[in-house]
Each structure stands twice: as structure tokens, then as C-alpha cells.
mmCIF file of the N, C-alpha and C atoms, coordinates in Angstrom:
data_MODEL
# 
_entry.id   MODEL 
# 
loop_
_atom_site.group_PDB 
_atom_site.id 
_atom_site.type_symbol 
_atom_site.label_atom_id 
_atom_site.label_alt_id 
_atom_site.label_comp_id 
_atom_site.label_asym_id 
_atom_site.label_entity_id 
_atom_site.label_seq_id 
_atom_site.pdbx_PDB_ins_code 
_atom_site.Cartn_x 
_atom_site.Cartn_y 
_atom_site.Cartn_z 
_atom_site.occupancy 
_atom_site.B_iso_or_equiv 
_atom_site.pdbx_formal_charge 
_atom_site.auth_seq_id 
_atom_site.auth_comp_id 
_atom_site.auth_asym_id 
_atom_site.auth_atom_id 
_atom_site.pdbx_PDB_model_num 
ATOM 1   N N  . MET A 1 1  ? -5.791  -21.581 -27.560 1.00 0.00 ? 1  MET A N  1 
ATOM 2   C CA . MET A 1 1  ? -5.061  -21.472 -26.288 1.00 0.00 ? 1  MET A CA 1 
ATOM 3   C C  . MET A 1 1  ? -3.629  -21.046 -26.544 1.00 0.00 ? 1  MET A C  1 
ATOM 4   N N  . GLU A 1 2  ? -3.028  -21.623 -27.505 1.00 0.00 ? 2  GLU A N  1 
ATOM 5   C CA . GLU A 1 2  ? -1.553  -21.244 -27.775 1.00 0.00 ? 2  GLU A CA 1 
ATOM 6   C C  . GLU A 1 2  ? -1.457  -19.799 -28.148 1.00 0.00 ? 2  GLU A C  1 
ATOM 7   N N  . ARG A 1 3  ? -2.378  -19.309 -28.933 1.00 0.00 ? 3  ARG A N  1 
ATOM 8   C CA . ARG A 1 3  ? -2.329  -17.952 -29.373 1.00 0.00 ? 3  ARG A CA 1 
ATOM 9   C C  . ARG A 1 3  ? -2.607  -16.956 -28.153 1.00 0.00 ? 3  ARG A C  1 
ATOM 10  N N  . GLN A 1 4  ? -3.457  -17.372 -27.266 1.00 0.00 ? 4  GLN A N  1 
ATOM 11  C CA . GLN A 1 4  ? -3.701  -16.542 -26.091 1.00 0.00 ? 4  GLN A CA 1 
ATOM 12  C C  . GLN A 1 4  ? -2.442  -16.448 -25.272 1.00 0.00 ? 4  GLN A C  1 
ATOM 13  N N  . GLY A 1 5  ? -1.721  -17.506 -25.135 1.00 0.00 ? 5  GLY A N  1 
ATOM 14  C CA . GLY A 1 5  ? -0.466  -17.528 -24.387 1.00 0.00 ? 5  GLY A CA 1 
ATOM 15  C C  . GLY A 1 5  ? 0.535   -16.585 -24.992 1.00 0.00 ? 5  GLY A C  1 
ATOM 16  N N  . LYS A 1 6  ? 0.724   -16.577 -26.279 1.00 0.00 ? 6  LYS A N  1 
ATOM 17  C CA . LYS A 1 6  ? 1.610   -15.731 -26.922 1.00 0.00 ? 6  LYS A CA 1 
ATOM 18  C C  . LYS A 1 6  ? 1.276   -14.250 -26.726 1.00 0.00 ? 6  LYS A C  1 
ATOM 19  N N  . ARG A 1 7  ? -0.047  -13.984 -26.840 1.00 0.00 ? 7  ARG A N  1 
ATOM 20  C CA . ARG A 1 7  ? -0.482  -12.599 -26.645 1.00 0.00 ? 7  ARG A CA 1 
ATOM 21  C C  . ARG A 1 7  ? -0.216  -12.163 -25.228 1.00 0.00 ? 7  ARG A C  1 
ATOM 22  N N  . GLU A 1 8  ? -0.496  -13.058 -24.259 1.00 0.00 ? 8  GLU A N  1 
ATOM 23  C CA . GLU A 1 8  ? -0.207  -12.668 -22.885 1.00 0.00 ? 8  GLU A CA 1 
ATOM 24  C C  . GLU A 1 8  ? 1.232   -12.467 -22.609 1.00 0.00 ? 8  GLU A C  1 
ATOM 25  N N  . LYS A 1 9  ? 2.130   -13.218 -23.130 1.00 0.00 ? 9  LYS A N  1 
ATOM 26  C CA . LYS A 1 9  ? 3.560   -13.025 -22.993 1.00 0.00 ? 9  LYS A CA 1 
ATOM 27  C C  . LYS A 1 9  ? 3.982   -11.623 -23.605 1.00 0.00 ? 9  LYS A C  1 
ATOM 28  N N  . ALA A 1 10 ? 3.388   -11.265 -24.729 1.00 0.00 ? 10 ALA A N  1 
ATOM 29  C CA . ALA A 1 10 ? 3.720   -9.919  -25.291 1.00 0.00 ? 10 ALA A CA 1 
ATOM 30  C C  . ALA A 1 10 ? 3.247   -8.811  -24.459 1.00 0.00 ? 10 ALA A C  1 
ATOM 31  N N  . ILE A 1 11 ? 2.054   -8.960  -23.886 1.00 0.00 ? 11 ILE A N  1 
ATOM 32  C CA . ILE A 1 11 ? 1.458   -7.893  -22.989 1.00 0.00 ? 11 ILE A CA 1 
ATOM 33  C C  . ILE A 1 11 ? 2.350   -7.838  -21.708 1.00 0.00 ? 11 ILE A C  1 
ATOM 34  N N  . GLN A 1 12 ? 2.724   -8.960  -21.150 1.00 0.00 ? 12 GLN A N  1 
ATOM 35  C CA . GLN A 1 12 ? 3.588   -8.957  -19.960 1.00 0.00 ? 12 GLN A CA 1 
ATOM 36  C C  . GLN A 1 12 ? 4.874   -8.261  -20.217 1.00 0.00 ? 12 GLN A C  1 
ATOM 37  N N  . LYS A 1 13 ? 5.474   -8.496  -21.368 1.00 0.00 ? 13 LYS A N  1 
ATOM 38  C CA . LYS A 1 13 ? 6.720   -7.841  -21.685 1.00 0.00 ? 13 LYS A CA 1 
ATOM 39  C C  . LYS A 1 13 ? 6.550   -6.322  -21.773 1.00 0.00 ? 13 LYS A C  1 
ATOM 40  N N  . ALA A 1 14 ? 5.404   -5.868  -22.386 1.00 0.00 ? 14 ALA A N  1 
ATOM 41  C CA . ALA A 1 14 ? 5.148   -4.443  -22.556 1.00 0.00 ? 14 ALA A CA 1 
ATOM 42  C C  . ALA A 1 14 ? 4.851   -3.792  -21.165 1.00 0.00 ? 14 ALA A C  1 
ATOM 43  N N  . VAL A 1 15 ? 4.152   -4.470  -20.284 1.00 0.00 ? 15 VAL A N  1 
ATOM 44  C CA . VAL A 1 15 ? 3.819   -3.962  -19.011 1.00 0.00 ? 15 VAL A CA 1 
ATOM 45  C C  . VAL A 1 15 ? 5.091   -3.859  -18.141 1.00 0.00 ? 15 VAL A C  1 
ATOM 46  N N  . ARG A 1 16 ? 5.965   -4.883  -18.160 1.00 0.00 ? 16 ARG A N  1 
ATOM 47  C CA . ARG A 1 16 ? 7.201   -4.879  -17.439 1.00 0.00 ? 16 ARG A CA 1 
ATOM 48  C C  . ARG A 1 16 ? 8.055   -3.716  -17.948 1.00 0.00 ? 16 ARG A C  1 
ATOM 49  N N  . PHE A 1 17 ? 8.132   -3.479  -19.223 1.00 0.00 ? 17 PHE A N  1 
ATOM 50  C CA . PHE A 1 17 ? 8.892   -2.337  -19.787 1.00 0.00 ? 17 PHE A CA 1 
ATOM 51  C C  . PHE A 1 17 ? 8.344   -1.022  -19.306 1.00 0.00 ? 17 PHE A C  1 
ATOM 52  N N  . LEU A 1 18 ? 6.989   -0.892  -19.330 1.00 0.00 ? 18 LEU A N  1 
ATOM 53  C CA . LEU A 1 18 ? 6.361   0.354   -18.804 1.00 0.00 ? 18 LEU A CA 1 
ATOM 54  C C  . LEU A 1 18 ? 6.719   0.606   -17.413 1.00 0.00 ? 18 LEU A C  1 
ATOM 55  N N  . LEU A 1 19 ? 6.622   -0.419  -16.545 1.00 0.00 ? 19 LEU A N  1 
ATOM 56  C CA . LEU A 1 19 ? 6.820   -0.176  -15.129 1.00 0.00 ? 19 LEU A CA 1 
ATOM 57  C C  . LEU A 1 19 ? 8.304   -0.004  -14.774 1.00 0.00 ? 19 LEU A C  1 
ATOM 58  N N  . THR A 1 20 ? 9.252   -0.485  -15.523 1.00 0.00 ? 20 THR A N  1 
ATOM 59  C CA . THR A 1 20 ? 10.656  -0.365  -15.197 1.00 0.00 ? 20 THR A CA 1 
ATOM 60  C C  . THR A 1 20 ? 11.249  0.852   -15.847 1.00 0.00 ? 20 THR A C  1 
ATOM 61  N N  . GLU A 1 21 ? 10.748  1.299   -16.999 1.00 0.00 ? 21 GLU A N  1 
ATOM 62  C CA . GLU A 1 21 ? 11.386  2.332   -17.766 1.00 0.00 ? 21 GLU A CA 1 
ATOM 63  C C  . GLU A 1 21 ? 10.530  3.669   -17.793 1.00 0.00 ? 21 GLU A C  1 
ATOM 64  N N  . LYS A 1 22 ? 9.272   3.608   -18.094 1.00 0.00 ? 22 LYS A N  1 
ATOM 65  C CA . LYS A 1 22 ? 8.470   4.809   -18.257 1.00 0.00 ? 22 LYS A CA 1 
ATOM 66  C C  . LYS A 1 22 ? 7.731   5.247   -17.023 1.00 0.00 ? 22 LYS A C  1 
ATOM 67  N N  . CYS A 1 23 ? 7.017   4.352   -16.286 1.00 0.00 ? 23 CYS A N  1 
ATOM 68  C CA . CYS A 1 23 ? 6.192   4.763   -15.163 1.00 0.00 ? 23 CYS A CA 1 
ATOM 69  C C  . CYS A 1 23 ? 6.686   4.021   -13.903 1.00 0.00 ? 23 CYS A C  1 
ATOM 70  N N  . THR A 1 24 ? 7.899   4.402   -13.429 1.00 0.00 ? 24 THR A N  1 
ATOM 71  C CA . THR A 1 24 ? 8.528   3.686   -12.306 1.00 0.00 ? 24 THR A CA 1 
ATOM 72  C C  . THR A 1 24 ? 7.718   3.780   -11.023 1.00 0.00 ? 24 THR A C  1 
ATOM 73  N N  . ASP A 1 25 ? 6.847   4.751   -10.867 1.00 0.00 ? 25 ASP A N  1 
ATOM 74  C CA . ASP A 1 25 ? 6.007   4.904   -9.646  1.00 0.00 ? 25 ASP A CA 1 
ATOM 75  C C  . ASP A 1 25 ? 4.706   4.088   -9.759  1.00 0.00 ? 25 ASP A C  1 
ATOM 76  N N  . GLY A 1 26 ? 4.486   3.534   -10.889 1.00 0.00 ? 26 GLY A N  1 
ATOM 77  C CA . GLY A 1 26 ? 3.206   2.762   -11.051 1.00 0.00 ? 26 GLY A CA 1 
ATOM 78  C C  . GLY A 1 26 ? 2.119   3.743   -11.606 1.00 0.00 ? 26 GLY A C  1 
ATOM 79  N N  . PHE A 1 27 ? 0.891   3.145   -11.832 1.00 0.00 ? 27 PHE A N  1 
ATOM 80  C CA . PHE A 1 27 ? -0.177  3.951   -12.363 1.00 0.00 ? 27 PHE A CA 1 
ATOM 81  C C  . PHE A 1 27 ? -1.529  3.263   -12.016 1.00 0.00 ? 27 PHE A C  1 
ATOM 82  N N  . PRO A 1 28 ? -2.598  3.942   -12.045 1.00 0.00 ? 28 PRO A N  1 
ATOM 83  C CA . PRO A 1 28 ? -3.886  3.370   -11.747 1.00 0.00 ? 28 PRO A CA 1 
ATOM 84  C C  . PRO A 1 28 ? -4.334  2.352   -12.798 1.00 0.00 ? 28 PRO A C  1 
ATOM 85  N N  . LEU A 1 29 ? -5.118  1.392   -12.371 1.00 0.00 ? 29 LEU A N  1 
ATOM 86  C CA . LEU A 1 29 ? -5.667  0.378   -13.272 1.00 0.00 ? 29 LEU A CA 1 
ATOM 87  C C  . LEU A 1 29 ? -6.420  0.969   -14.431 1.00 0.00 ? 29 LEU A C  1 
ATOM 88  N N  . SER A 1 30 ? -7.132  2.027   -14.149 1.00 0.00 ? 30 SER A N  1 
ATOM 89  C CA . SER A 1 30 ? -7.921  2.688   -15.217 1.00 0.00 ? 30 SER A CA 1 
ATOM 90  C C  . SER A 1 30 ? -7.109  3.204   -16.378 1.00 0.00 ? 30 SER A C  1 
ATOM 91  N N  . GLU A 1 31 ? -5.814  3.471   -16.143 1.00 0.00 ? 31 GLU A N  1 
ATOM 92  C CA . GLU A 1 31 ? -4.959  3.990   -17.182 1.00 0.00 ? 31 GLU A CA 1 
ATOM 93  C C  . GLU A 1 31 ? -4.157  2.935   -17.968 1.00 0.00 ? 31 GLU A C  1 
ATOM 94  N N  . LEU A 1 32 ? -4.408  1.665   -17.657 1.00 0.00 ? 32 LEU A N  1 
ATOM 95  C CA . LEU A 1 32 ? -3.638  0.569   -18.274 1.00 0.00 ? 32 LEU A CA 1 
ATOM 96  C C  . LEU A 1 32 ? -3.666  0.641   -19.765 1.00 0.00 ? 32 LEU A C  1 
ATOM 97  N N  . ILE A 1 33 ? -4.810  0.768   -20.408 1.00 0.00 ? 33 ILE A N  1 
ATOM 98  C CA . ILE A 1 33 ? -4.957  0.732   -21.895 1.00 0.00 ? 33 ILE A CA 1 
ATOM 99  C C  . ILE A 1 33 ? -4.201  1.901   -22.451 1.00 0.00 ? 33 ILE A C  1 
ATOM 100 N N  . GLU A 1 34 ? -4.324  3.105   -21.841 1.00 0.00 ? 34 GLU A N  1 
ATOM 101 C CA . GLU A 1 34 ? -3.633  4.251   -22.356 1.00 0.00 ? 34 GLU A CA 1 
ATOM 102 C C  . GLU A 1 34 ? -2.127  4.066   -22.281 1.00 0.00 ? 34 GLU A C  1 
ATOM 103 N N  . LYS A 1 35 ? -1.649  3.529   -21.201 1.00 0.00 ? 35 LYS A N  1 
ATOM 104 C CA . LYS A 1 35 ? -0.168  3.304   -21.028 1.00 0.00 ? 35 LYS A CA 1 
ATOM 105 C C  . LYS A 1 35 ? 0.342   2.254   -21.998 1.00 0.00 ? 35 LYS A C  1 
ATOM 106 N N  . LEU A 1 36 ? -0.469  1.226   -22.283 1.00 0.00 ? 36 LEU A N  1 
ATOM 107 C CA . LEU A 1 36 ? -0.069  0.252   -23.307 1.00 0.00 ? 36 LEU A CA 1 
ATOM 108 C C  . LEU A 1 36 ? 0.031   0.906   -24.649 1.00 0.00 ? 36 LEU A C  1 
ATOM 109 N N  . GLU A 1 37 ? -0.825  1.794   -24.987 1.00 0.00 ? 37 GLU A N  1 
ATOM 110 C CA . GLU A 1 37 ? -0.827  2.493   -26.263 1.00 0.00 ? 37 GLU A CA 1 
ATOM 111 C C  . GLU A 1 37 ? 0.392   3.391   -26.424 1.00 0.00 ? 37 GLU A C  1 
ATOM 112 N N  . MET A 1 38 ? 0.963   3.805   -25.227 1.00 0.00 ? 38 MET A N  1 
ATOM 113 C CA . MET A 1 38 ? 2.182   4.610   -25.311 1.00 0.00 ? 38 MET A CA 1 
ATOM 114 C C  . MET A 1 38 ? 3.329   3.793   -25.800 1.00 0.00 ? 38 MET A C  1 
ATOM 115 N N  . VAL A 1 39 ? 3.336   2.452   -25.605 1.00 0.00 ? 39 VAL A N  1 
ATOM 116 C CA . VAL A 1 39 ? 4.424   1.608   -26.103 1.00 0.00 ? 39 VAL A CA 1 
ATOM 117 C C  . VAL A 1 39 ? 3.983   0.780   -27.280 1.00 0.00 ? 39 VAL A C  1 
ATOM 118 N N  . ASN A 1 40 ? 3.000   1.297   -28.036 1.00 0.00 ? 40 ASN A N  1 
ATOM 119 C CA . ASN A 1 40 ? 2.539   0.698   -29.305 1.00 0.00 ? 40 ASN A CA 1 
ATOM 120 C C  . ASN A 1 40 ? 1.862   -0.690  -29.116 1.00 0.00 ? 40 ASN A C  1 
ATOM 121 N N  . VAL A 1 41 ? 1.178   -0.844  -28.027 1.00 0.00 ? 41 VAL A N  1 
ATOM 122 C CA . VAL A 1 41 ? 0.358   -2.062  -27.872 1.00 0.00 ? 41 VAL A CA 1 
ATOM 123 C C  . VAL A 1 41 ? -1.095  -1.588  -28.028 1.00 0.00 ? 41 VAL A C  1 
ATOM 124 N N  . ARG A 1 42 ? -1.702  -1.892  -29.135 1.00 0.00 ? 42 ARG A N  1 
ATOM 125 C CA . ARG A 1 42 ? -3.021  -1.439  -29.484 1.00 0.00 ? 42 ARG A CA 1 
ATOM 126 C C  . ARG A 1 42 ? -4.037  -2.548  -29.463 1.00 0.00 ? 42 ARG A C  1 
ATOM 127 N N  . GLY A 1 43 ? -5.256  -2.204  -29.094 1.00 0.00 ? 43 GLY A N  1 
ATOM 128 C CA . GLY A 1 43 ? -6.266  -3.247  -29.131 1.00 0.00 ? 43 GLY A CA 1 
ATOM 129 C C  . GLY A 1 43 ? -6.211  -4.202  -28.029 1.00 0.00 ? 43 GLY A C  1 
ATOM 130 N N  . PHE A 1 44 ? -5.730  -3.781  -26.866 1.00 0.00 ? 44 PHE A N  1 
ATOM 131 C CA . PHE A 1 44 ? -5.778  -4.669  -25.700 1.00 0.00 ? 44 PHE A CA 1 
ATOM 132 C C  . PHE A 1 44 ? -7.139  -4.930  -25.226 1.00 0.00 ? 44 PHE A C  1 
ATOM 133 N N  . ALA A 1 45 ? -7.424  -6.127  -25.049 1.00 0.00 ? 45 ALA A N  1 
ATOM 134 C CA . ALA A 1 45 ? -8.733  -6.548  -24.411 1.00 0.00 ? 45 ALA A CA 1 
ATOM 135 C C  . ALA A 1 45 ? -8.458  -7.823  -23.593 1.00 0.00 ? 45 ALA A C  1 
ATOM 136 N N  . PRO A 1 46 ? -8.829  -7.817  -22.328 1.00 0.00 ? 46 PRO A N  1 
ATOM 137 C CA . PRO A 1 46 ? -8.550  -8.977  -21.460 1.00 0.00 ? 46 PRO A CA 1 
ATOM 138 C C  . PRO A 1 46 ? -9.281  -10.271 -22.013 1.00 0.00 ? 46 PRO A C  1 
ATOM 139 N N  . GLU A 1 47 ? -10.371 -10.067 -22.726 1.00 0.00 ? 47 GLU A N  1 
ATOM 140 C CA . GLU A 1 47 ? -11.161 -11.214 -23.276 1.00 0.00 ? 47 GLU A CA 1 
ATOM 141 C C  . GLU A 1 47 ? -10.301 -12.059 -24.219 1.00 0.00 ? 47 GLU A C  1 
ATOM 142 N N  . LYS A 1 48 ? -9.412  -11.340 -24.955 1.00 0.00 ? 48 LYS A N  1 
ATOM 143 C CA . LYS A 1 48 ? -8.551  -12.040 -25.914 1.00 0.00 ? 48 LYS A CA 1 
ATOM 144 C C  . LYS A 1 48 ? -7.569  -12.887 -25.295 1.00 0.00 ? 48 LYS A C  1 
ATOM 145 N N  . LEU A 1 49 ? -7.309  -12.645 -23.945 1.00 0.00 ? 49 LEU A N  1 
ATOM 146 C CA . LEU A 1 49 ? -6.348  -13.409 -23.189 1.00 0.00 ? 49 LEU A CA 1 
ATOM 147 C C  . LEU A 1 49 ? -7.036  -14.433 -22.281 1.00 0.00 ? 49 LEU A C  1 
ATOM 148 N N  . GLY A 1 50 ? -8.338  -14.478 -22.347 1.00 0.00 ? 50 GLY A N  1 
ATOM 149 C CA . GLY A 1 50 ? -9.064  -15.425 -21.466 1.00 0.00 ? 50 GLY A CA 1 
ATOM 150 C C  . GLY A 1 50 ? -9.526  -14.940 -20.162 1.00 0.00 ? 50 GLY A C  1 
ATOM 151 N N  . TYR A 1 51 ? -9.458  -13.663 -19.937 1.00 0.00 ? 51 TYR A N  1 
ATOM 152 C CA . TYR A 1 51 ? -9.883  -13.058 -18.671 1.00 0.00 ? 51 TYR A CA 1 
ATOM 153 C C  . TYR A 1 51 ? -11.182 -12.234 -18.885 1.00 0.00 ? 51 TYR A C  1 
ATOM 154 N N  . LYS A 1 52 ? -12.045 -12.168 -17.857 1.00 0.00 ? 52 LYS A N  1 
ATOM 155 C CA . LYS A 1 52 ? -13.298 -11.498 -18.067 1.00 0.00 ? 52 LYS A CA 1 
ATOM 156 C C  . LYS A 1 52 ? -13.112 -9.941  -17.860 1.00 0.00 ? 52 LYS A C  1 
ATOM 157 N N  . THR A 1 53 ? -12.227 -9.513  -16.968 1.00 0.00 ? 53 THR A N  1 
ATOM 158 C CA . THR A 1 53 ? -12.034 -8.106  -16.748 1.00 0.00 ? 53 THR A CA 1 
ATOM 159 C C  . THR A 1 53 ? -10.565 -7.774  -16.759 1.00 0.00 ? 53 THR A C  1 
ATOM 160 N N  . THR A 1 54 ? -10.229 -6.492  -16.855 1.00 0.00 ? 54 THR A N  1 
ATOM 161 C CA . THR A 1 54 ? -8.862  -6.042  -16.831 1.00 0.00 ? 54 THR A CA 1 
ATOM 162 C C  . THR A 1 54 ? -8.276  -6.302  -15.425 1.00 0.00 ? 54 THR A C  1 
ATOM 163 N N  . GLU A 1 55 ? -9.102  -6.123  -14.375 1.00 0.00 ? 55 GLU A N  1 
ATOM 164 C CA . GLU A 1 55 ? -8.608  -6.332  -13.070 1.00 0.00 ? 55 GLU A CA 1 
ATOM 165 C C  . GLU A 1 55 ? -8.197  -7.800  -12.834 1.00 0.00 ? 55 GLU A C  1 
ATOM 166 N N  . LYS A 1 56 ? -9.023  -8.743  -13.310 1.00 0.00 ? 56 LYS A N  1 
ATOM 167 C CA . LYS A 1 56 ? -8.697  -10.154 -13.190 1.00 0.00 ? 56 LYS A CA 1 
ATOM 168 C C  . LYS A 1 56 ? -7.394  -10.453 -13.916 1.00 0.00 ? 56 LYS A C  1 
ATOM 169 N N  . PHE A 1 57 ? -7.169  -9.830  -15.081 1.00 0.00 ? 57 PHE A N  1 
ATOM 170 C CA . PHE A 1 57 ? -5.921  -10.050 -15.811 1.00 0.00 ? 57 PHE A CA 1 
ATOM 171 C C  . PHE A 1 57 ? -4.757  -9.591  -14.924 1.00 0.00 ? 57 PHE A C  1 
ATOM 172 N N  . VAL A 1 58 ? -4.861  -8.367  -14.388 1.00 0.00 ? 58 VAL A N  1 
ATOM 173 C CA . VAL A 1 58 ? -3.785  -7.807  -13.574 1.00 0.00 ? 58 VAL A CA 1 
ATOM 174 C C  . VAL A 1 58 ? -3.492  -8.609  -12.346 1.00 0.00 ? 58 VAL A C  1 
ATOM 175 N N  . ARG A 1 59 ? -4.563  -8.992  -11.669 1.00 0.00 ? 59 ARG A N  1 
ATOM 176 C CA . ARG A 1 59 ? -4.421  -9.775  -10.436 1.00 0.00 ? 59 ARG A CA 1 
ATOM 177 C C  . ARG A 1 59 ? -3.731  -11.102 -10.603 1.00 0.00 ? 59 ARG A C  1 
ATOM 178 N N  . ARG A 1 60 ? -3.839  -11.682 -11.781 1.00 0.00 ? 60 ARG A N  1 
ATOM 179 C CA . ARG A 1 60 ? -3.315  -13.031 -12.039 1.00 0.00 ? 60 ARG A CA 1 
ATOM 180 C C  . ARG A 1 60 ? -1.916  -13.020 -12.644 1.00 0.00 ? 60 ARG A C  1 
ATOM 181 N N  . GLN A 1 61 ? -1.283  -11.828 -12.726 1.00 0.00 ? 61 GLN A N  1 
ATOM 182 C CA . GLN A 1 61 ? 0.075   -11.725 -13.262 1.00 0.00 ? 61 GLN A CA 1 
ATOM 183 C C  . GLN A 1 61 ? 1.059   -12.018 -12.177 1.00 0.00 ? 61 GLN A C  1 
ATOM 184 N N  . PRO A 1 62 ? 2.197   -12.670 -12.560 1.00 0.00 ? 62 PRO A N  1 
ATOM 185 C CA . PRO A 1 62 ? 3.171   -12.988 -11.532 1.00 0.00 ? 62 PRO A CA 1 
ATOM 186 C C  . PRO A 1 62 ? 3.863   -11.674 -11.029 1.00 0.00 ? 62 PRO A C  1 
ATOM 187 N N  . GLU A 1 63 ? 4.402   -11.745 -9.831  1.00 0.00 ? 63 GLU A N  1 
ATOM 188 C CA . GLU A 1 63 ? 5.116   -10.599 -9.255  1.00 0.00 ? 63 GLU A CA 1 
ATOM 189 C C  . GLU A 1 63 ? 6.379   -10.200 -10.014 1.00 0.00 ? 63 GLU A C  1 
ATOM 190 N N  . ALA A 1 64 ? 6.892   -11.086 -10.808 1.00 0.00 ? 64 ALA A N  1 
ATOM 191 C CA . ALA A 1 64 ? 8.041   -10.688 -11.674 1.00 0.00 ? 64 ALA A CA 1 
ATOM 192 C C  . ALA A 1 64 ? 7.649   -9.716  -12.744 1.00 0.00 ? 64 ALA A C  1 
ATOM 193 N N  . VAL A 1 65 ? 6.347   -9.669  -13.026 1.00 0.00 ? 65 VAL A N  1 
ATOM 194 C CA . VAL A 1 65 ? 5.881   -8.740  -14.079 1.00 0.00 ? 65 VAL A CA 1 
ATOM 195 C C  . VAL A 1 65 ? 5.340   -7.416  -13.452 1.00 0.00 ? 65 VAL A C  1 
ATOM 196 N N  . LEU A 1 66 ? 4.502   -7.569  -12.467 1.00 0.00 ? 66 LEU A N  1 
ATOM 197 C CA . LEU A 1 66 ? 3.909   -6.429  -11.836 1.00 0.00 ? 66 LEU A CA 1 
ATOM 198 C C  . LEU A 1 66 ? 3.422   -6.769  -10.460 1.00 0.00 ? 66 LEU A C  1 
ATOM 199 N N  . ARG A 1 67 ? 3.127   -5.781  -9.653  1.00 0.00 ? 67 ARG A N  1 
ATOM 200 C CA . ARG A 1 67 ? 2.430   -5.916  -8.372  1.00 0.00 ? 67 ARG A CA 1 
ATOM 201 C C  . ARG A 1 67 ? 1.183   -5.134  -8.454  1.00 0.00 ? 67 ARG A C  1 
ATOM 202 N N  . TYR A 1 68 ? 0.109   -5.602  -7.821  1.00 0.00 ? 68 TYR A N  1 
ATOM 203 C CA . TYR A 1 68 ? -1.186  -4.922  -7.883  1.00 0.00 ? 68 TYR A CA 1 
ATOM 204 C C  . TYR A 1 68 ? -1.655  -4.633  -6.445  1.00 0.00 ? 68 TYR A C  1 
ATOM 205 N N  . ARG A 1 69 ? -1.968  -3.424  -6.151  1.00 0.00 ? 69 ARG A N  1 
ATOM 206 C CA . ARG A 1 69 ? -2.471  -3.032  -4.860  1.00 0.00 ? 69 ARG A CA 1 
ATOM 207 C C  . ARG A 1 69 ? -4.022  -2.854  -4.989  1.00 0.00 ? 69 ARG A C  1 
ATOM 208 N N  . LYS A 1 70 ? -4.740  -3.804  -4.448  1.00 0.00 ? 70 LYS A N  1 
ATOM 209 C CA . LYS A 1 70 ? -6.188  -3.820  -4.633  1.00 0.00 ? 70 LYS A CA 1 
ATOM 210 C C  . LYS A 1 70 ? -6.923  -2.632  -3.981  1.00 0.00 ? 70 LYS A C  1 
ATOM 211 N N  . GLN A 1 71 ? -6.454  -2.181  -2.777  1.00 0.00 ? 71 GLN A N  1 
ATOM 212 C CA . GLN A 1 71 ? -7.140  -1.102  -2.041  1.00 0.00 ? 71 GLN A CA 1 
ATOM 213 C C  . GLN A 1 71 ? -7.386  0.123   -2.927  1.00 0.00 ? 71 GLN A C  1 
ATOM 214 N N  . ASP A 1 72 ? -6.327  0.615   -3.603  1.00 0.00 ? 72 ASP A N  1 
ATOM 215 C CA . ASP A 1 72 ? -6.454  1.774   -4.461  1.00 0.00 ? 72 ASP A CA 1 
ATOM 216 C C  . ASP A 1 72 ? -6.290  1.501   -5.937  1.00 0.00 ? 72 ASP A C  1 
ATOM 217 N N  . GLN A 1 73 ? -6.321  0.238   -6.297  1.00 0.00 ? 73 GLN A N  1 
ATOM 218 C CA . GLN A 1 73 ? -6.251  -0.199  -7.700  1.00 0.00 ? 73 GLN A CA 1 
ATOM 219 C C  . GLN A 1 73 ? -5.061  0.360   -8.423  1.00 0.00 ? 73 GLN A C  1 
ATOM 220 N N  . MET A 1 74 ? -3.922  0.248   -7.800  1.00 0.00 ? 74 MET A N  1 
ATOM 221 C CA . MET A 1 74 ? -2.644  0.665   -8.406  1.00 0.00 ? 74 MET A CA 1 
ATOM 222 C C  . MET A 1 74 ? -1.865  -0.445  -8.950  1.00 0.00 ? 74 MET A C  1 
ATOM 223 N N  . ILE A 1 75 ? -1.286  -0.286  -10.155 1.00 0.00 ? 75 ILE A N  1 
ATOM 224 C CA . ILE A 1 75 ? -0.358  -1.231  -10.723 1.00 0.00 ? 75 ILE A CA 1 
ATOM 225 C C  . ILE A 1 75 ? 1.032   -0.723  -10.450 1.00 0.00 ? 75 ILE A C  1 
ATOM 226 N N  . LEU A 1 76 ? 1.803   -1.538  -9.713  1.00 0.00 ? 76 LEU A N  1 
ATOM 227 C CA . LEU A 1 76 ? 3.180   -1.119  -9.303  1.00 0.00 ? 76 LEU A CA 1 
ATOM 228 C C  . LEU A 1 76 ? 4.236   -1.966  -9.930  1.00 0.00 ? 76 LEU A C  1 
ATOM 229 N N  . PRO A 1 77 ? 5.428   -1.434  -10.055 1.00 0.00 ? 77 PRO A N  1 
ATOM 230 C CA . PRO A 1 77 ? 6.535   -2.122  -10.663 1.00 0.00 ? 77 PRO A CA 1 
ATOM 231 C C  . PRO A 1 77 ? 6.900   -3.377  -9.889  1.00 0.00 ? 77 PRO A C  1 
ATOM 232 N N  . PRO A 1 78 ? 7.554   -4.384  -10.522 1.00 0.00 ? 78 PRO A N  1 
ATOM 233 C CA . PRO A 1 78 ? 7.983   -5.597  -9.787  1.00 0.00 ? 78 PRO A CA 1 
ATOM 234 C C  . PRO A 1 78 ? 9.064   -5.246  -8.781  1.00 0.00 ? 78 PRO A C  1 
ATOM 235 N N  . ARG A 1 79 ? 9.180   -6.103  -7.791  1.00 0.00 ? 79 ARG A N  1 
ATOM 236 C CA . ARG A 1 79 ? 10.228  -5.880  -6.736  1.00 0.00 ? 79 ARG A CA 1 
ATOM 237 C C  . ARG A 1 79 ? 11.597  -6.000  -7.371  1.00 0.00 ? 79 ARG A C  1 
ATOM 238 N N  . LYS A 1 80 ? 12.544  -5.255  -6.802  1.00 0.00 ? 80 LYS A N  1 
ATOM 239 C CA . LYS A 1 80 ? 13.940  -5.418  -7.263  1.00 0.00 ? 80 LYS A CA 1 
ATOM 240 C C  . LYS A 1 80 ? 14.483  -6.710  -6.749  1.00 0.00 ? 80 LYS A C  1 
ATOM 241 N N  . ARG A 1 81 ? 15.278  -7.294  -7.622  1.00 0.00 ? 81 ARG A N  1 
ATOM 242 C CA . ARG A 1 81 ? 15.907  -8.614  -7.186  1.00 0.00 ? 81 ARG A CA 1 
ATOM 243 C C  . ARG A 1 81 ? 17.098  -8.502  -6.335  1.00 0.00 ? 81 ARG A C  1 
# 
């Protein structure tokens, strides 16, 4: 459990960086793994973090990390504070 938590924190940090610096308009859920590889996060699998699918992983992230629009499966940047 502890290791899963550390992995999830690292992925959250990478996703937040992607959405604030590289892909400020967001990107489709299907491109998540490719986008993570752009910032040197390799071997991402939601099962390693305790989720069954990538969509379940994304849907359970806090809004401070990302926003998810279910209708068109878009991952969007967090709201500005």
C-alpha cells in the first residue's frame, strides 16, 4: 500500500506538470500513456496503483491535479486558484 501511494504521488506530479506546462488545453484519455512518456514516466499501469482501468484512475484524482470530462473523455488542467 505504501509503495502504491508513492507511485500515485509521482504520477500526479507528472500529470499536473503536463497539464500546466506542456498540454495546457488538455488531451484525450487515450493519449495519457504517450503524454506521460513525454515527461519520462515509463511503464504506467493503473493496476500498479490499485485501479482497474485508466479511466477509474483519472476519475478518482483530485481537482487540484486534473479535471476529467466524461462525455468526451478529455483530461483537462486543474482550475486556476
